SESE-497056 format. One record per residue (C-alpha): chain; x, y, z; residue in one letter. Coordinates in Angstrom, 3 decimals. Layout:
   chain         px         py         pz   res
       A          X          Y          Z     A
...
This chain:
   chain         px         py         pz   res
       A     23.493      1.575      6.099     M
       A     24.467      4.508      3.845     K
       A     25.747      2.006      1.277     K
       A     22.423      0.125      1.329     N
       A     20.457      3.363      0.917     I
       A     22.605      4.357     -2.064     L
       A     21.998      0.939     -3.639     I
       A     18.219      1.353     -3.296     I
       A     18.305      4.870     -4.746     A
       A     20.434      3.590     -7.646     S
       A     17.875      0.864     -8.338     L
       A     15.159      3.480     -8.697     F
       A     17.354      5.547    -11.015     A
       A     18.133      2.557    -13.239     M
       A     14.481      1.506    -13.403     L
       A     13.422      5.031    -14.252     A
       A     16.073      5.304    -16.973     T
       A     15.029      1.983    -18.516     H
       A     11.348      2.912    -18.472     A
       A     12.095      6.341    -19.939     Q
       A     14.291      4.871    -22.701     D
       A     11.520      2.470    -23.669     M
       A      9.067      5.334    -23.622     G
       A     11.355      7.532    -25.738     N
       A     11.617      4.836    -28.400     M
       A      7.846      4.613    -28.548     Q
       A      7.537      8.407    -28.693     H
       A     10.051      8.596    -31.580     M
       A      8.039      6.055    -33.525     Q
       A      4.828      7.923    -32.817     K
       A      6.380     11.265    -33.753     D
       A      7.460      9.901    -37.152     T
       A      3.998      8.555    -37.826     A
       A      2.424     11.806    -36.676     A
       A      4.534     13.912    -39.061     K
       A      3.435     11.798    -42.018     K
       A     -0.167     12.150    -41.007     L
       A      0.148     15.937    -40.629     M
       A      1.228     16.222    -44.246     K
       A     -2.091     14.755    -45.334     H
       A     -4.737     15.976    -42.972     D
       A     -4.773     17.459    -39.452     H
       A     -8.203     16.095    -38.752     A
       A     -7.200     12.554    -39.717     A
       A     -4.119     12.837    -37.526     M
       A     -6.105     13.824    -34.455     M
       A     -8.562     11.009    -35.087     K
       A     -5.722      8.477    -35.209     N
       A     -4.090      9.950    -32.083     M
       A     -7.375      9.736    -30.207     Q
       A     -7.737      6.109    -31.326     H
       A     -4.187      5.342    -30.189     D
       A     -4.796      6.902    -26.759     T
       A     -8.057      5.015    -26.341     T
       A     -6.336      1.758    -27.340     H
       A     -3.619      2.261    -24.737     K
       A     -6.158      3.047    -22.054     M
       A     -8.060     -0.111    -23.002     T
       A     -4.872     -2.180    -22.720     M
       A     -4.229     -0.846    -19.205     M
       A     -6.620     -3.266    -17.528     T
       A     -6.749     -4.561    -13.994     S
       A     -4.534     -7.543    -13.227     Q
       A     -7.660     -9.450    -12.240     F
       A    -10.195     -8.457    -14.892     S
       A    -10.163     -7.539    -18.576     L
       A    -13.236     -5.367    -17.963     D
       A    -11.819     -3.129    -15.203     L
       A     -9.206     -0.336    -15.262     P
       A     -5.746     -0.825    -13.818     M
       A     -6.373      2.085    -11.430     N
       A     -8.718     -0.139     -9.405     R
       A     -5.980     -2.545     -8.293     D
       A     -4.932     -2.168     -4.659     G
       A     -2.605     -4.469     -2.755     S
       A     -3.176     -8.189     -3.217     G
       A     -6.576     -8.604     -4.869     T
       A     -8.185     -5.627     -3.103     S
       A     -9.858     -2.661     -4.802     W
       A     -9.267      1.078     -4.637     V
       A    -11.372      3.723     -6.442     P
       A    -11.073      3.903    -10.242     D
       A    -10.245      7.601     -9.824     E
       A     -6.944      6.682     -8.109     T
       A     -3.894      8.100     -9.954     P
       A     -0.858      5.848    -10.354     M
       A      2.754      6.520     -9.401     Y
       A      4.836      3.995    -11.320     M
       A      7.087      3.266    -14.263     Y
       A      5.432      1.409    -17.121     M
       A      6.936     -0.572    -19.998     I
       A      4.733     -1.676    -22.899     H
       A      5.611     -4.793    -24.854     G
       A      3.920     -6.724    -27.626     K
       A      2.471     -9.271    -25.220     K
       A      3.469     -8.198    -21.725     W
       A      2.773     -4.997    -19.839     M
       A      5.264     -4.388    -17.024     Q
       A      5.073     -1.944    -14.138     M
       A      7.431     -0.894    -11.354     V
       A      6.234      0.856     -8.229     H
       A      8.012      1.719     -4.985     G
       A      8.991      4.182     -2.288     S
       A     12.043      5.047     -0.176     V
       A     11.974      7.381      2.846     F
       A     15.362      8.681      4.009     L
       A     14.477     10.096      7.400     R
       A     15.256     11.215     10.928     Y
       A     12.653      9.865     13.362     N
       A     12.369     10.896     17.008     K
       A      9.551      9.507     19.139     Q
       A      8.758     11.520     22.305     D
       A     10.404     14.714     21.058     L
       A     10.469     16.426     24.480     F
       A     11.350     13.295     26.480     N
       A      8.173     13.327     28.583     K
       A      8.256      9.566     29.138     G
       A     10.601      6.574     29.067     S
       A      9.317      4.732     25.982     R
       A     10.557      6.910     23.138     G
       A     13.404      6.366     20.687     G
       A     15.465      8.053     17.966     T
       A     16.670      6.612     14.679     Q
       A     18.015      7.495     11.240     F
       A     16.631      4.941      8.805     D
       A     15.098      4.313      5.386     A
       A     11.762      2.423      5.254     P
       A     11.262      1.217      1.684     N
       A      9.576     -1.191     -0.705     W
       A      9.859     -2.032     -4.395     L
       A      7.224     -3.773     -6.510     M
       A      7.445     -5.329     -9.979     Y
       A      4.277     -6.412    -11.787     M
       A      3.660     -7.968    -15.196     A
       A      0.560     -9.138    -17.020     Q
       A     -0.559    -10.466    -20.393     R
       A     -3.709    -11.704    -22.078     K
       A     -4.241    -15.431    -22.565     V
       A     -6.471    -16.005    -25.541     G
       A     -9.535    -13.798    -25.825     K
       A    -10.859    -14.040    -22.259     N
       A     -7.875    -15.015    -20.094     G
       A     -5.464    -12.850    -18.105     L
       A     -2.234    -13.923    -16.391     F
       A     -0.421    -11.731    -13.852     A
       A      2.785    -11.840    -11.829     I
       A      3.345     -9.741     -8.710     N
       A      6.553     -9.352     -6.742     T
       A      7.359     -7.051     -3.853     M
       A     10.625     -6.590     -1.999     F
       A     11.630     -4.541      1.018     S
       A     15.174     -3.740      2.105     F
       A     13.926     -2.825      5.603     D
       A     16.054     -5.553      7.224     P
       A     19.144     -3.655      6.031     F
       A     18.011     -0.005      6.147     T
       A     15.693     -0.105      9.189     V
       A     17.141     -2.986     11.190     G
       A     15.893     -6.335     12.472     A
       A     14.270     -4.660     15.479     G
       A     12.265     -2.211     13.396     G
       A     11.891      1.540     13.935     Y
       A     10.622      3.531     16.964     P
       A      6.859      4.186     16.962     L
       A      5.064      4.959     20.225     L
       A      2.203      2.618     21.150     Y
       A      2.871      0.314     18.195     Q
       A      2.707     -3.443     18.821     T
       A      2.844     -6.655     16.808     G
       A      5.304     -9.485     16.104     E
       A      8.423    -10.212     18.159     S
       A     12.221     -9.988     18.160     Y
       A     14.764    -12.057     20.110     K
       A     12.006    -13.734     22.096     G
       A     10.368    -10.481     23.177     N
       A      7.273     -8.700     21.924     K
       A      7.927     -5.683     19.747     L
       A      6.415     -2.764     21.665     V
       A      6.754      0.927     20.742     D
       A      8.414     -0.226     17.542     R
       A      7.179     -1.082     14.053     Q
       A      8.614     -4.352     12.767     H
       A     10.570     -4.317      9.479     P
       A      9.007     -5.951      6.439     H
       A     10.490     -9.083      4.939     D
       A     12.927     -8.947      2.042     L
       A     10.512    -11.114      0.052     F
       A      7.194     -9.378      0.714     A
       A      5.270    -10.857     -2.221     E
       A      5.823    -13.516     -4.875     L
       A      2.459    -14.334     -6.405     S
       A      0.768    -15.339     -9.635     I
       A     -2.861    -14.950    -10.688     A
       A     -5.076    -16.161    -13.497     Y
       A     -8.460    -14.648    -14.386     T
       A    -11.031    -16.037    -16.817     Q
       A    -13.894    -13.956    -18.154     R
       A    -16.914    -16.276    -17.959     V
       A    -19.643    -13.895    -19.152     A
       A    -20.239    -10.258    -19.903     K
       A    -19.160     -8.244    -16.808     N
       A    -18.293    -11.442    -14.910     A
       A    -15.008    -13.234    -14.234     D
       A    -13.407    -15.766    -11.920     V
       A     -9.852    -15.358    -10.605     S
       A     -7.363    -17.455     -8.669     L
       A     -4.332    -15.943     -6.932     S
       A     -1.566    -17.917     -5.205     I
       A      1.261    -16.351     -3.215     G
       A      4.309    -17.428     -1.236     Y
       A      4.311    -14.884      0.225     P
       A      1.104    -13.152     -0.768     G
       A     -1.919    -11.319      0.646     E
       A     -5.238    -13.009      1.494     P
       A     -8.646    -11.410      1.015     A
       A     -8.742     -9.762      4.432     L
       A     -8.959     -6.054      5.178     G
       A     -8.513     -2.926      3.063     P
       A     -5.503     -2.366      0.786     P
       A     -2.380     -2.267      2.957     V
       A     -1.371      1.208      4.146     F
       A      1.558      1.773      1.744     M
       A     -0.763      1.151     -1.224     H
       A     -3.445      3.575     -0.056     R
       A     -3.247      6.985     -1.679     L
       A     -4.342      8.617      1.583     S
       A     -1.336      7.082      3.404     A
       A      1.307      7.338      0.673     M
       A      2.979     10.399      2.233     N
       A      3.266      8.919      5.730     N
       A      6.396      6.815      6.465     P
       A      4.788      5.180      9.532     D
       A      2.572      2.125      9.698     A
       A     -0.771      2.779     11.455     P
       A     -1.143      1.749     15.091     L
       A     -4.118     -0.298     13.857     S
       A     -1.951     -2.232     11.389     H
       A     -2.445     -5.533     13.231     H
       A     -6.174     -4.918     13.488     Y
       A     -6.828     -4.481      9.773     A
       A     -4.133     -4.966      7.117     D
       A     -1.155     -6.809      8.685     A
       A     -1.755     -9.973      6.642     T
       A     -0.305     -8.354      3.493     H
       A      2.811    -10.533      3.935     I
       A      1.593    -14.099      4.421     T
       A      3.778    -17.112      3.687     F
       A      1.268    -19.245      1.858     G
       A     -2.063    -17.982      0.579     T
       A     -4.614    -18.892     -2.111     A
       A     -7.562    -16.669     -3.037     T
       A    -10.542    -17.500     -5.233     L
       A    -12.695    -14.596     -6.368     G
       A    -15.852    -14.044     -8.392     F
       A    -16.751    -10.615     -9.802     R
       A    -19.970     -9.394    -11.336     Y
       A    -19.857     -5.790    -12.530     K
       A    -18.669     -3.719     -9.541     N
       A    -19.148     -6.381     -6.857     V
       A    -16.570     -9.023     -5.926     K
       A    -16.766    -11.907     -3.444     L
       A    -13.513    -13.615     -2.399     E
       A    -12.378    -16.398     -0.125     G
       A     -8.844    -17.245      1.002     S
       A     -6.974    -19.993      2.807     V
       A     -3.650    -18.903      4.233     F
       A     -1.030    -19.214      6.962     T
       A     -2.155    -17.442     10.123     G
       A      1.268    -16.925     11.700     R
       A      2.909    -13.534     11.183     E
       A      6.400    -13.566      9.594     P
       A      9.164    -14.448     12.050     D
       A     12.157    -12.281     12.922     E
       A     14.352    -13.886     10.236     H
       A     13.505    -11.451      7.464     R
       A     15.458    -13.010      4.585     Y
       A     14.026    -16.551      4.478     D
       A     10.695    -18.223      3.649     F
       A      8.537    -19.278      6.598     D
       A      6.677    -22.574      6.607     K
       A      3.352    -22.524      4.735     A
       A      0.575    -24.056      6.870     K
       A     -2.716    -22.931      5.270     F
       A     -4.435    -23.132      8.661     D
       A     -6.511    -19.935      8.464     S
       A     -9.194    -18.556      6.181     Y
       A    -11.072    -15.358      5.309     S
       A    -13.916    -13.948      3.210     V
       A    -14.245    -10.455      1.735     R
       A    -16.984     -8.582     -0.114     L
       A    -15.854     -5.565     -2.176     S
       A    -18.148     -3.017     -3.814     V
       A    -17.213      0.005     -5.930     N
       A    -20.477      1.965     -6.281     P
       A    -18.818      4.688     -8.380     S
       A    -15.398      5.588     -9.778     K
       A    -14.653      7.626     -6.639     E
       A    -15.532      5.007     -3.994     W
       A    -14.238      1.590     -2.884     A
       A    -15.951     -0.274     -0.041     L
       A    -15.133     -3.600      1.578     Q
       A    -16.118     -5.768      4.518     V
       A    -14.175     -8.876      5.533     S
       A    -13.738    -11.450      8.244     N
       A    -10.738    -13.635      8.998     G
       A    -10.080    -16.588     11.285     W
       A     -6.366    -16.526     12.162     L
       A     -4.679    -19.434     13.908     K
       A     -1.818    -18.482     16.238     S
       A     -0.838    -15.234     14.491     P
       A      1.692    -14.140     17.130     E
       A      4.812    -16.174     17.878     E
       A      4.915    -14.773     21.440     A
       A      1.394    -16.111     22.101     E
       A      1.251    -19.403     20.165     P
       A     -2.019    -20.628     21.762     L
       A     -3.962    -17.456     20.966     E
       A     -6.276    -17.529     17.953     N
       A     -7.926    -14.369     16.618     I
       A    -11.064    -13.598     14.662     R
       A    -10.516    -10.355     12.762     R
       A    -13.321     -8.231     11.339     F
       A    -12.687     -5.220      9.104     T
       A    -14.743     -2.691      7.160     A
       A    -13.454      0.228      5.118     S
       A    -14.443      3.025      2.768     A
       A    -11.978      4.739      0.424     I
       A    -12.786      7.928     -1.490     H
       A    -10.597      9.559     -4.152     T
       A    -11.419     12.545     -6.331     K
       A     -9.181     14.128     -8.958     M
       A     -9.160     17.943     -8.856     L
       A     -6.843     18.385    -11.833     G
       A     -4.047     16.619    -13.704     D
       A     -1.819     16.602    -10.589     A
       A     -4.226     17.481     -7.766     S
       A     -6.601     15.278     -5.781     Y
       A     -8.102     14.476     -2.410     V
       A     -7.965     10.967     -0.930     A
       A     -9.680      9.746      2.239     T
       A     -9.790      6.338      3.951     T
       A    -11.913      5.223      6.890     L
       A    -11.152      1.811      8.425     V
       A    -12.689     -0.129     11.292     F
       A    -10.857     -3.208     12.528     G
       A    -11.473     -5.500     15.468     Q
       A     -9.623     -8.468     16.932     N
       A    -11.627    -11.007     18.893     H
       A     -9.386    -13.090     21.189     H
       A    -10.539    -16.663     21.617     N
       A     -8.848    -17.185     25.009     S
       A    -10.530    -14.286     26.824     S
       A    -13.471    -13.645     24.522     G
       A    -12.515     -9.967     24.481     A
       A    -12.904     -7.628     21.524     N
       A    -10.295     -4.979     20.803     E
       A    -11.454     -2.360     18.256     P
       A     -9.546      0.201     16.210     A
       A    -10.635      3.138     14.054     I
       A     -8.470      4.884     11.463     L
       A     -9.173      8.000      9.404     L
       A     -6.631      9.158      6.811     E
       A     -6.751     12.116      4.468     H
       A     -4.392     13.558      1.869     A
       A     -4.754     16.715     -0.203     Y
       A     -2.318     16.896     -3.131     Q
       A     -2.223     20.236     -4.930     F
       A      0.347     20.025     -7.717     N
       A      3.747     19.745     -5.990     K
       A      2.452     20.227     -2.441     N
       A      0.697     17.796     -0.122     A
       A     -0.994     18.186      3.246     I
       A     -1.961     14.962      4.976     Y
       A     -3.182     13.630      8.281     G
       A     -4.201     10.551     10.221     R
       A     -6.376      9.991     13.284     Y
       A     -6.407      6.683     15.155     E
       A     -8.234      5.199     18.067     Y
       A     -6.898      1.823     19.204     V
       A     -7.712     -0.306     22.222     Q
       A     -4.837     -2.415     23.532     K
       A     -4.574     -4.515     26.678     D
       A     -1.640     -4.761     29.071     A
       A     -0.464     -7.985     27.451     G
       A     -0.322     -6.348     24.024     E
       A      1.921     -3.604     25.475     L
       A      3.989     -6.197     27.395     D
       A      2.941     -4.711     30.741     L
       A      1.455     -7.794     32.437     E
       A      3.835     -7.442     35.400     A
       A      2.691     -3.884     36.160     Q
       A     -0.986     -4.608     35.445     Y
       A     -1.773     -8.229     36.416     P
       A     -5.527     -7.641     35.949     T
       A     -4.824     -7.030     32.231     D
       A     -6.803     -3.793     31.758     P
       A     -7.538     -2.321     28.326     R
       A     -6.169      1.063     27.369     F
       A     -7.804      3.504     24.962     N
       A     -5.119      5.142     22.832     I
       A     -5.643      8.132     20.533     N
       A     -3.116      9.558     18.074     A
       A     -3.255     12.442     15.576     V
       A     -0.691     12.974     12.788     T
       A     -0.282     16.061     10.608     L
       A      2.279     16.366      7.806     G
       A      3.358     18.424      4.830     Y
       A      5.670     17.692      1.901     N
       A      6.706     19.210     -1.420     R
       A      8.127     17.714     -4.594     I
       A     11.525     19.347     -5.033     L
       A     12.222     18.030     -8.504     T
       A     11.238     15.339    -10.980     T
       A     14.087     13.633    -12.840     F
       A     13.621     10.744    -15.284     K
       A     10.033     10.207    -14.148     Q
       A     11.166     10.072    -10.482     T
       A     10.019     12.438     -7.723     N
       A     12.322     13.747     -5.013     L
       A     10.115     14.992     -2.177     T
       A     10.994     16.645      1.142     V
       A      8.594     16.555      4.067     G
       A      7.969     16.648      7.786     T
       A      5.294     15.378     10.153     Q
       A      4.373     15.273     13.823     A
       A      2.201     12.872     15.818     T
       A      0.508     13.667     19.130     A
       A     -0.144     10.499     21.147     N
       A     -2.782     11.017     23.843     F
       A     -1.955      8.661     26.686     S
       A     -4.608      6.957     28.811     P
       A     -4.452      7.968     32.490     T
       A     -2.912      4.667     33.631     Q
       A      0.052      5.016     31.226     L
       A      0.991      8.677     31.697     K
       A      3.807      7.780     34.092     T
       A      5.410      5.690     31.326     L
       A      4.629      7.748     28.240     Y
       A      3.808     11.241     29.490     G
       A      0.531     13.074     28.872     N
       A      0.860     13.525     25.107     A
       A      4.275     12.415     23.807     P
       A      5.089     13.925     20.429     L
       A      6.623     11.971     17.572     G
       A      8.518     14.045     15.005     F
       A     10.318     13.283     11.755     Q
       A     11.748     14.888      8.653     V
       A     12.349     12.946      5.459     Y
       A     13.413     12.858      1.849     L
       A     11.274     10.546     -0.252     R
       A     12.060      8.920     -3.610     I
       A      9.132      7.571     -5.658     T
       A      8.092      7.203     -9.287     P
       A      6.335     10.309    -10.558     A
       A      2.641     10.485    -11.356     L
       A      2.066      8.482    -14.518     M
       A      0.566     10.579    -17.302     K
       A     -2.359      8.711    -18.795     M
       A     -3.400     11.188    -21.465     G
       A     -7.089     11.999    -21.397     G
       A     -9.132     15.111    -22.039     K
       A     -6.681     17.743    -20.771     H
       A     -3.792     16.309    -22.740     K
       A     -5.840     15.897    -25.901     M
       A     -7.087     19.491    -25.634     D
       A     -3.512     20.766    -25.471     K
       A     -2.520     18.699    -28.485     M
       A     -5.491     20.044    -30.401     M
       A     -4.434     23.598    -29.592     D
       A     -0.882     22.903    -30.814     M
       A     -2.118     21.491    -34.122     V
       A     -4.750     24.154    -34.770     M
C-alpha cells in the first residue's frame, strides 16, 4: 500500500511540475513583452495587461457553454455557484485548454473510538481521485470537452472499502456493505460532451459517458467546496449523489441564461465489486433535472430519477429517487471563503412503497491557510439496509443522526500543490433499538495529510491593484 501511495503522490508532483513549467514559459514571454511596453508608456502597458487578463478570463469558459464561466462546472453536467474558487492545475494551449484536479488523503481512521459497540473498525488508508479535463472551441459557436476521472481506491483503500459507521450501499463477496464506504472504481469517468450555442444566452449540449454521471442529484460530494476537506462520503450518498459513477449514460441539456433543463438515460445498477473493469451498459433508467443559478453565489437544483435494480444484493428492487439542493459560496478575500450545501434526498422503494428520506447540511469556512468545516446528517434506514433482517424481522426504520466537526491547515505549498494536515471527529447518535450494537453515540475519529492542487490564481481586481502599485 505504501508503494501505491507514493506512486499517487509522485503523479501529483509530476503534474504540478509540468503545469508550472508551462506557466513559467508563458510568464517569461509575458515578462519580455511587458518590459518593452514599459519603455514606451506605463499607461499603455497596464491597458494591455488588463486586456490580456480579461481575454484569459473569457477563454476560461464552462465545458458546457461558451457563455458561462468555468467556475460554474460541478461534477458531470451539474452546476455550482460562479463564486466557487478552483483548485487545479491548468495548461493553456493554442486550441486546447487542459486542467488537472484531484485529492489524496493519507489518513488514520478509527470508527467507534472508545469501543462502545461492536460495529466499529480501524484502518490506515488513502482515499483519492484524479481528474483530467480538456476542452476546445469548434467553430464560432461549438464547444467540445473531454472528462476523465480515476481513483486508486481499489489499491489504497481496499476492495471492501473503509470503515464508516452507519454507511450502507453496494456489496462485496455476496454480502451487503454495512458500516463501510465502498471504494470507487479505477475508471470513475470517461466522457465526452459537445455543446452548440443556438441563440444569444441559449445552448444545447449532449454528454455521453462510459462511465459517466447522469443528471440526477447535486454535484457529488468530492466536487462540492463545502465537502472538500472531509475524507468521508456522506451517509446520504446513496440517497442523493451515488450515481456519479454510472457505466453507460447519455444526457441532453438545454440552457437559457441561468436556467438549465436536462434529461438522462443511464444504467441503474451500481458498479460491482470488480473495481478495475467496465460493467455492462444497459440504459434501463432515466432522470430529469432542473438547475437554476439565481446569482453568482447560489446554485439550486431539483431532480428525479427512476433507477432499475440499483443494488446487486436486491436485484428485484427498483427505486425512485428525488433530490433537491441549494449551494451557497461567498468569497471573503483572495484565499478566504464560506461554502454551504443543503441537500434533501429520498428513495422510494417500489416493493414496499416506503419512502426513506435523508437531509444533509455541510459548511466550510476557509480563512487563508486554515479551514473549519462541519457536516450534519439525518438519514432513515430500514433493517434490510443495515443487513439486520434476522434481528428485526418486522423491518423497522431507524432514524440516524450524525454530526462531524473538523479542522485543517495548509502546511506548505510547493509547485502549486498544497500539503494540508487535519483532523475530524463524528458523533453518531444511535436510535434506541440499535444502542446495543453501536452504543449510545459512537465516535468516529481520524487524522490525515491531504495532497491537492493549490488554489488557482485567476487575477482580478486585487491582483491588478497590486500590479498598478508596483508600476506607479
